[in-house]
DRENBAKE-909553 format. One record per residue (C-alpha): residue in three letters; x, y, z. Coordinates in steps of 0.05 Angstrom, whole numbers, plus 5000, padded with zeros to 4 digits. Layout:
N
  aa east north   up
 ala    X     Y    Z
...
***
This chain:
98
  aa east north   up
 met 5891  2703 1254
 cys 5895  2738 1190
 thr 5885  2823 1190
 val 5847  2839 1133
 cys 5789  2779 1150
 gly 5792  2773 1212
 leu 5779  2689 1212
 pro 5839  2636 1224
 lys 5895  2633 1174
 glu 5872  2560 1162
 leu 5803  2583 1147
 cys 5824  2655 1109
 ile 5790  2662 1035
 cys 5826  2732 1023
 glu 5882  2700 0975
 glu 5825  2671 0942
 val 5775  2722 0941
 ala 5844  2763 0914
 lys 5845  2713 0852
 glu 5772  2729 0827
 gln 5791  2810 0816
 gln 5863  2798 0788
 arg 5876  2828 0717
 ile 5918  2786 0686
 ile 5956  2796 0626
 val 5998  2739 0588
 lys 6047  2757 0520
 val 6090  2732 0493
 asp 6173  2770 0488
 thr 6232  2761 0447
 arg 6299  2770 0469
 lys 6375  2774 0451
 tyr 6397  2711 0407
 lys 6308  2698 0399
 lys 6296  2664 0469
 glu 6228  2676 0473
 val 6194  2691 0552
 thr 6121  2683 0574
 val 6109  2740 0630
 ile 6051  2745 0671
 glu 6031  2819 0693
 gly 5976  2851 0730
 leu 5982  2804 0793
 asn 5983  2844 0864
 pro 6034  2826 0900
 ser 5997  2848 0970
 glu 5946  2795 0959
 ile 5972  2742 0911
 asn 6044  2705 0941
 leu 6080  2713 0875
 gln 6135  2670 0894
 glu 6090  2611 0909
 leu 6061  2623 0845
 thr 6117  2621 0808
 ser 6149  2558 0844
 tyr 6092  2528 0818
 leu 6089  2556 0746
 lys 6156  2542 0735
 ser 6150  2461 0756
 lys 6090  2452 0716
 phe 6124  2487 0653
 ala 6187  2445 0662
 cys 6223  2510 0665
 gly 6263  2560 0691
 gly 6239  2637 0716
 thr 6242  2692 0762
 ile 6196  2754 0790
 lys 6228  2821 0760
 asp 6178  2891 0778
 asn 6116  2843 0800
 val 6125  2808 0734
 ile 6133  2739 0726
 glu 6181  2720 0670
 leu 6182  2638 0653
 gln 6240  2615 0606
 gly 6197  2592 0537
 asn 6124  2596 0504
 his 6087  2584 0550
 lys 6017  2622 0522
 asn 5965  2575 0495
 arg 5981  2529 0564
 met 5976  2588 0606
 lys 5905  2596 0610
 asn 5883  2528 0634
 val 5929  2520 0676
 leu 5912  2591 0719
 ile 5846  2574 0723
 gln 5863  2513 0748
 lys 5904  2552 0806
 gly 5836  2583 0820
 phe 5841  2647 0775
 ser 5776  2682 0737
 pro 5779  2660 0669
 glu 5738  2723 0642
 gln 5802  2762 0681
 ile 5861  2718 0647
 lys 5879  2771 0574
 val 5926  2722 0529
***
């Protein structure tokens, strides 16, 4: 049973509702040796499974990545394709700022 909505885990929609309310910021940072890192901010770790999302994005973009301070960092510049992938994953297009 879900502690938030009271439904069985198979029917729980809490994470789907939480995805609609997230304000996501996607930006590209440059690290030393001019390496680019795509940074995804604004995700609430208590509502969204960051580990699962990071694993999905790493496999989708075929890159390495990590979670630091509730921020997802992916190696390389994936800013142009990130919005479409997040929309496919169930996030609201109006809440994603690239």
